[in-house]
C-alpha positions as CSV (number, residue, x, y, z in Angstrom):
1,M,29.6,-70.2,-38.9
2,N,32.4,-67.9,-38.1
3,L,32.1,-64.8,-35.9
4,N,31.3,-62.4,-38.7
5,S,28.5,-64.5,-40.0
6,W,27.0,-64.8,-36.5
7,K,27.4,-61.0,-36.1
8,N,25.5,-60.2,-39.3
9,N,22.7,-62.6,-38.3
10,Y,22.5,-61.1,-34.8
11,L,22.3,-57.5,-36.0
12,D,19.6,-58.5,-38.5
13,F,17.7,-60.1,-35.5
14,C,18.1,-56.9,-33.4
15,R,16.8,-54.8,-36.3
16,T,13.9,-56.9,-37.4
17,Q,12.8,-58.8,-34.3
18,K,13.8,-56.6,-31.4
19,N,13.1,-53.3,-33.2
20,L,16.1,-51.7,-31.6
21,A,16.8,-48.0,-32.3
22,A,19.3,-47.1,-35.1
23,L,21.8,-45.6,-32.6
24,T,21.7,-48.8,-30.5
25,L,22.3,-51.0,-33.5
26,K,25.2,-48.8,-34.5
27,A,26.7,-49.1,-31.0
28,Y,26.3,-53.0,-31.1
29,H,27.9,-53.1,-34.6
30,R,30.8,-50.9,-33.5
31,D,31.4,-52.9,-30.3
32,L,31.3,-56.3,-32.0
33,D,33.5,-55.2,-34.8
34,A,36.1,-54.1,-32.2
35,F,35.9,-57.5,-30.5
36,I,36.2,-59.5,-33.7
37,A,39.0,-57.3,-35.0
38,Y,40.9,-58.0,-31.7
39,T,40.4,-61.7,-32.0
40,Q,41.7,-61.7,-35.6
41,Q,44.7,-59.5,-34.7
42,H,45.7,-61.8,-31.8
43,N,45.2,-65.1,-33.6
44,A,42.3,-66.1,-31.4
45,P,39.9,-68.7,-32.9
46,L,37.3,-67.2,-35.2
47,K,35.1,-70.3,-34.8
48,V,32.6,-69.3,-32.2
49,E,32.6,-72.6,-30.5
50,D,36.3,-72.3,-29.8
51,L,36.2,-69.0,-28.0
52,T,36.7,-69.0,-24.3
53,E,36.1,-66.7,-21.3
54,G,39.8,-65.8,-21.5
55,D,39.4,-64.4,-25.0
56,V,36.7,-62.1,-23.9
57,S,38.7,-61.1,-20.8
58,Q,41.8,-60.3,-22.8
59,F,39.8,-58.1,-25.1
60,L,38.4,-56.1,-22.2
61,V,41.8,-55.9,-20.5
62,A,43.3,-54.5,-23.7
63,Q,40.5,-51.8,-23.9
64,Y,41.2,-51.0,-20.2
65,N,44.9,-50.6,-21.0
66,N,43.9,-48.2,-23.8
67,K,42.3,-45.9,-21.1
68,I,38.8,-46.9,-22.0
69,S,36.4,-45.7,-19.3
70,P,34.6,-48.2,-17.0
71,K,31.3,-47.1,-18.5
72,S,32.5,-47.9,-22.0
73,L,34.0,-51.2,-20.8
74,A,30.6,-52.2,-19.3
75,R,28.9,-51.3,-22.6
76,Y,31.4,-53.6,-24.5
77,R,30.7,-56.4,-22.1
78,S,27.0,-55.9,-22.4
79,S,27.2,-56.0,-26.3
80,I,29.3,-59.1,-26.3
81,T,27.2,-60.9,-23.7
82,S,24.0,-60.2,-25.6
83,F,25.7,-61.4,-28.8
84,F,26.7,-64.7,-27.3
85,D,23.3,-65.1,-25.6
86,Y,21.8,-65.0,-29.2
87,I,24.3,-67.6,-30.4
88,V,23.4,-69.9,-27.4
89,A,19.7,-69.5,-28.1
90,N,20.4,-70.6,-31.7
91,K,22.4,-73.7,-30.7
92,G,25.7,-72.3,-31.9
93,I,27.4,-72.8,-28.6
94,K,26.4,-74.5,-25.3
95,S,27.3,-71.7,-22.9
96,N,28.1,-68.0,-23.0
97,P,31.9,-67.3,-22.6
98,A,31.2,-63.7,-21.5
99,A,28.7,-64.6,-18.8
100,L,31.2,-64.6,-15.9
101,V,33.5,-61.9,-17.2
102,L,33.6,-58.8,-14.9
103,T,34.4,-55.2,-15.7
104,P,35.3,-52.3,-13.3
105,K,32.3,-50.6,-11.8
106,S,31.8,-47.1,-13.1
107,P,31.1,-44.4,-10.4
108,N,27.4,-43.3,-10.2
109,K,27.4,-39.9,-11.7
110,L,24.4,-37.8,-10.9
111,P,22.8,-36.1,-13.9
112,E,23.1,-32.3,-14.2
113,V,19.9,-30.3,-13.9
114,L,18.9,-26.7,-14.5
115,D,17.1,-24.9,-11.7
116,V,13.6,-23.4,-12.3
117,D,14.8,-19.8,-12.7
118,T,17.3,-20.9,-15.3
119,I,14.6,-22.9,-17.2
120,S,12.3,-19.8,-17.1
121,R,15.1,-17.7,-18.6
122,L,15.8,-20.3,-21.3
123,V,12.1,-20.6,-22.5
124,N,11.6,-16.8,-22.4
125,I,12.4,-16.6,-26.1
126,P,11.4,-13.4,-28.0
127,L,9.0,-14.5,-30.7
128,E,10.6,-12.4,-33.4
129,S,10.4,-15.0,-36.2
130,E,8.7,-18.2,-37.3
131,I,11.8,-20.2,-36.4
132,A,11.8,-18.6,-32.9
133,I,8.1,-19.7,-32.5
134,R,9.0,-23.3,-33.5
135,D,12.1,-23.4,-31.3
136,K,10.1,-22.1,-28.2
137,A,7.7,-25.0,-28.8
138,I,10.6,-27.5,-28.9
139,I,12.1,-26.3,-25.6
140,E,8.7,-26.0,-23.9
141,L,7.8,-29.5,-24.9
142,F,11.1,-31.0,-23.8
143,Y,10.8,-29.5,-20.3
144,S,7.0,-30.0,-20.1
145,S,7.0,-33.7,-20.8
146,G,10.5,-35.0,-20.4
147,L,10.8,-36.5,-24.0
148,R,13.9,-38.1,-25.3
149,L,15.5,-36.3,-28.3
150,S,14.5,-39.1,-30.7
151,E,10.9,-39.1,-29.4
152,L,10.6,-35.4,-30.1
153,S,12.2,-35.5,-33.5
154,N,9.8,-38.3,-34.6
155,L,6.7,-36.8,-33.1
156,V,3.7,-36.3,-35.5
157,W,0.7,-34.1,-35.0
158,Y,-1.5,-37.2,-34.7
159,N,0.2,-38.0,-31.4
160,L,-1.0,-34.7,-29.8
161,D,-4.3,-34.4,-28.1
162,F,-4.8,-30.7,-27.5
163,D,-8.2,-31.2,-25.8
164,Q,-6.9,-33.7,-23.2
165,A,-3.5,-32.1,-23.0
166,L,-1.8,-35.4,-23.7
167,I,0.9,-36.7,-25.9
168,T,1.5,-40.2,-27.1
169,V,5.2,-41.2,-27.8
170,L,6.9,-44.3,-29.0
171,G,9.9,-44.9,-26.8
172,K,12.7,-47.4,-26.5
173,G,11.8,-50.9,-27.6
174,N,8.8,-49.5,-29.4
175,K,7.0,-49.1,-26.1
176,Q,4.2,-46.5,-26.2
177,R,3.4,-44.2,-23.4
178,V,1.0,-41.3,-22.8
179,I,2.3,-38.1,-21.1
180,P,0.7,-34.9,-19.9
181,V,1.6,-31.7,-21.7
182,G,1.8,-28.5,-19.6
183,K,-0.2,-25.4,-20.5
184,Y,2.8,-23.3,-21.6
185,A,3.9,-26.1,-23.9
186,L,0.4,-26.4,-25.3
187,K,0.2,-22.6,-25.9
188,A,3.6,-22.7,-27.7
189,L,2.5,-25.7,-29.8
190,N,-0.7,-24.0,-30.8
191,Q,1.2,-20.9,-31.9
192,W,3.6,-23.1,-34.0
193,H,0.8,-25.3,-35.5
194,S,-0.5,-22.9,-38.1
195,I,3.1,-22.1,-39.3
196,A,3.9,-25.8,-39.4
197,Q,0.9,-26.5,-41.6
198,I,2.2,-24.0,-44.2
199,W,5.8,-25.2,-44.0
200,D,4.7,-28.8,-44.4
201,S,4.2,-28.7,-48.1
202,E,5.0,-32.5,-48.4
203,Q,2.4,-33.3,-45.8
204,L,4.8,-35.4,-43.7
205,G,2.9,-34.7,-40.5
206,F,6.0,-34.2,-38.3
207,V,5.4,-31.7,-35.5
208,F,8.9,-30.1,-35.9
209,I,10.0,-29.5,-39.5
210,S,12.4,-27.1,-41.3
211,K,11.4,-24.4,-43.8
212,R,12.4,-26.9,-46.5
213,S,9.5,-29.1,-45.4
214,T,11.8,-31.8,-44.0
215,Q,11.7,-33.5,-40.6
216,L,13.8,-31.6,-38.1
217,K,16.7,-34.0,-37.4
218,Q,18.2,-34.6,-34.0
219,R,21.4,-32.7,-34.6
220,S,19.4,-29.7,-35.8
221,I,17.3,-29.8,-32.6
222,Q,20.5,-30.0,-30.5
223,A,22.0,-27.0,-32.4
224,R,18.9,-24.9,-31.9
225,I,18.8,-25.5,-28.1
226,K,22.5,-24.6,-27.9
227,Y,21.9,-21.5,-29.9
228,W,19.0,-20.3,-27.6
229,A,20.9,-21.1,-24.5
230,Q,23.7,-18.8,-25.6
231,R,21.3,-16.2,-26.9
232,Q,19.6,-16.1,-23.5
233,G,22.9,-15.8,-21.7
234,L,23.2,-19.3,-20.4
235,W,26.8,-20.1,-21.1
236,E,26.7,-23.5,-19.5
237,R,26.2,-26.5,-21.8
238,V,22.5,-27.0,-22.5
239,Y,21.3,-30.0,-24.4
240,P,18.0,-32.0,-24.8
241,H,18.7,-34.6,-22.2
242,L,19.5,-31.9,-19.6
243,L,16.0,-30.6,-20.1
244,R,14.7,-34.2,-19.6
245,H,16.8,-34.5,-16.4
246,S,15.4,-31.1,-15.2
247,F,11.8,-32.1,-15.9
248,A,12.3,-35.4,-13.9
249,S,14.0,-33.8,-11.0
250,H,11.5,-30.9,-10.7
251,V,8.4,-33.1,-11.0
252,L,9.8,-35.5,-8.4
253,E,10.7,-32.8,-6.0
254,S,7.2,-31.3,-6.2
255,S,5.2,-34.6,-6.2
256,E,7.4,-37.1,-4.4
257,D,5.8,-39.7,-6.7
258,L,8.6,-41.8,-8.0
259,R,6.4,-44.3,-9.9
260,A,4.6,-41.5,-11.8
261,V,7.9,-40.0,-12.9
262,Q,9.1,-43.5,-14.0
263,E,6.0,-43.8,-16.2
264,M,6.4,-40.4,-17.7
265,L,10.1,-40.9,-18.5
266,G,9.4,-44.4,-19.9
267,H,12.0,-46.2,-17.7
268,A,11.6,-49.9,-17.7
269,D,13.3,-50.2,-14.3
270,I,12.4,-47.9,-11.4
271,S,16.1,-48.1,-10.3
272,T,16.9,-45.9,-13.3
273,T,14.5,-43.3,-12.0
274,Q,15.7,-43.5,-8.5
275,I,18.8,-41.5,-9.4
276,Y,16.6,-38.4,-9.2
277,T,15.9,-39.0,-5.6
278,H,19.6,-38.6,-4.9
279,L,19.4,-35.2,-6.7
280,N,16.6,-34.2,-4.3
281,F,18.6,-35.3,-1.3
282,Q,21.4,-33.1,-2.5
283,H,19.0,-30.2,-2.7
284,L,17.7,-30.9,0.8
285,A,21.3,-31.1,2.2
286,K,22.1,-27.6,0.7
287,V,18.9,-26.1,2.1
288,Y,19.8,-27.7,5.5
289,D,23.3,-26.3,5.5
290,K,22.1,-22.8,4.6
291,A,19.1,-22.7,7.0
292,H,19.7,-24.9,10.1
293,P,21.2,-22.9,13.0
294,R,23.6,-25.7,13.9
295,A,24.6,-26.4,10.4
296,R,25.6,-22.8,9.3
297,K,29.3,-22.1,9.3
298,K,30.4,-19.3,11.7
């Protein structure tokens, strides 16, 4: 088979067997299309068995010369490597031509977080309308439980246990986890629940819906958070993942339990969660510089 045929089979495999998220599939599709287009343009062999490490390297060098960031280059390499791993597993080639290809390391960028006072200001939404009640529940739940945007958008009432103050979500790779829900989020969700029941004329069961009885999509949720951040006078960029970062940093700072934060965030690898320890070290350094007699500037 040629590269395009292998690509189509691989994407079908990712969709049906690996149950990858739609956005992940879209990224794989885009990356592999770029790689295949490059090989066609530069007369590289389209037969997969003829491709070499050099063909993969040349593609990545070309992207680098086009000012593609190290993070994006790493994503390209990861997509291509996974693609060839699939071909190897299905006896299309004997070895992966991307396995030994290197890309520049991207600098570790610490996630932004909002401090507790700023969060309090954000969630102090005046409940002047049914939409405001819904939006307050959205923001409270994001900060209470550290959900991903897709997890919150797809949430159904069945996933919420008000008595136990728990929420069950389906995360990346269809992995299920149970997370506590804080009392302020529970109160906001209770206020929203009766309105949601009326709006949900189609009985879809989604927790967050529009007045048209449709599931509230991810872009709409992002837009509502941006709206309230500006309405509350927070002119920095506020977005769902920022609330997730803030949740993780604040819980870790208070509990010092990295493993528990990993479980609540749904990180497969604890090294992903460890970035929040660096945030806390930054906070400690700032406190030290302000408070220690021999650290203060004269």
